[in-house]
Kinemage of the C-alpha trace (Angstrom):
@kinemage 1
@onewidth
@group {chain A} dominant
@subgroup {mainchain}
@vectorlist {calphas} color= white
{ca met a 1} P 56.349 83.362 61.496
{ca ser a 2} L 58.959 81.734 63.511
{ca asp a 3} L 61.336 84.770 62.093
{ca val a 4} L 59.652 87.163 64.569
{ca leu a 5} L 60.550 85.021 67.478
{ca phe a 6} L 63.651 84.366 66.823
{ca arg a 7} L 64.668 87.633 66.327
{ca phe a 8} L 62.849 89.207 68.932
{ca glu a 9} L 64.265 86.630 71.166
{ca asp a 10} L 68.117 88.167 69.660
{ca phe a 11} L 66.590 91.518 70.587
{ca val a 12} L 66.094 90.518 73.890
{ca his a 13} L 69.499 88.914 74.371
{ca gly a 14} L 70.941 92.270 74.759
{ca gln a 15} L 68.479 94.359 77.009
{ca asp a 16} L 69.099 93.694 80.385
{ca asp a 17} L 65.987 95.144 82.098
{ca leu a 18} L 64.120 93.359 78.804
{ca arg a 19} L 65.394 90.421 79.264
{ca asp a 20} L 64.787 90.373 83.632
{ca gln a 21} L 61.097 91.364 82.693
{ca leu a 22} L 61.060 88.446 80.192
{ca gln a 23} L 62.023 85.787 83.335
{ca gln a 24} L 59.644 87.174 85.484
{ca val a 25} L 56.853 87.116 83.675
{ca gln a 26} L 53.709 85.108 84.917
{ca ser a 27} L 51.518 84.748 81.822
{ca pro a 28} L 52.241 83.802 78.057
{ca glu a 29} L 50.211 87.474 77.770
{ca glu a 30} L 52.863 89.291 79.363
{ca ile a 31} L 55.524 88.024 76.816
{ca leu a 32} L 53.085 88.988 73.621
{ca ala a 33} L 52.420 92.369 75.402
{ca leu a 34} L 56.499 92.563 76.240
{ca ala a 35} L 57.329 91.909 72.766
{ca ala a 36} L 54.117 94.132 71.288
{ca ala a 37} L 55.688 97.061 73.760
{ca his a 38} L 59.182 96.684 71.131
{ca gly a 39} L 57.591 96.402 67.623
{ca phe a 40} L 57.577 92.602 67.853
{ca glu a 41} L 54.661 90.772 67.293
{ca phe a 42} L 53.481 87.477 67.246
{ca ser a 43} L 50.276 85.264 68.558
{ca lys a 44} L 50.275 83.014 71.557
{ca gln a 45} L 49.734 79.734 69.450
{ca asp a 46} L 53.347 80.763 67.741
{ca leu a 47} L 55.024 80.871 70.748
{ca ile a 48} L 53.481 77.956 71.993
{ca ala a 49} L 54.396 76.548 68.233
{ca tyr a 50} L 58.163 77.803 68.263
{ca ala a 51} L 58.648 77.557 72.360
{ca val a 52} L 60.885 74.270 72.101
{ca ser a 53} L 63.164 76.091 69.724
{ca leu a 54} L 63.105 78.921 71.425
{ca thr a 55} L 66.470 77.887 74.858
{ca ala a 56} L 67.890 81.116 75.558
{ca ala a 57} L 68.242 81.867 78.879
{ca cys a 58} L 65.765 84.861 78.806
{ca trp a 59} L 62.983 82.996 78.476
{ca val a 60} L 60.758 82.169 82.011
{ca trp a 61} L 60.599 78.664 80.887
{ca ser a 62} L 64.410 78.096 80.251
{ca gly a 63} L 65.718 75.852 82.672
{ca lys a 64} L 62.739 73.992 83.702
{ca pro a 65} L 61.266 70.758 82.496
{ca ser a 66} L 59.293 70.574 79.711
{ca gln a 67} L 56.430 70.041 81.523
{ca trp a 68} L 56.913 73.536 83.489
{ca arg a 69} L 57.081 75.084 80.002
{ca arg a 70} L 53.836 73.265 78.290
{ca tyr a 71} L 52.260 74.434 81.484
{ca phe a 72} L 53.108 77.888 81.621
{ca leu a 73} L 51.881 78.153 77.406
{ca his a 74} L 48.918 76.081 77.687
{ca glu a 75} L 47.302 76.733 80.774
{ca gly a 76} L 48.393 80.619 80.947
{ca arg a 77} L 50.289 80.928 84.230
{ca arg a 78} L 52.715 79.600 86.259
{ca pro a 79} L 52.729 76.007 87.682
{ca arg a 80} L 52.473 76.296 91.366
{ca ala a 81} L 55.684 75.331 93.415
{ca ala a 82} L 55.591 71.781 94.731
C-alpha cells in the first residue's frame, strides 16, 4: 500500500492548491478524503504505518516533532497549541 501513498505524495508535489489544502487539514480523515477525491485510496492504518516515511513538505506534520505527528494520527486531530 505504500506505493499509493508515495504516488499521492508525488502527485501533490505538482499541485500548489492541493499541497496547501493538505498542509491545513484538521484530521487524518481529511487527508483520506483529499486523496480519494484525486483517485488515491488508502486507509488511516496505512497512513499511520507509513507516516514516518512520508517526509515531503506537503504533509501537515512536516517540520513538526514526531510526537505531533503521532498525536494527529492516533487522536484524529491536531494537537492544541501550547
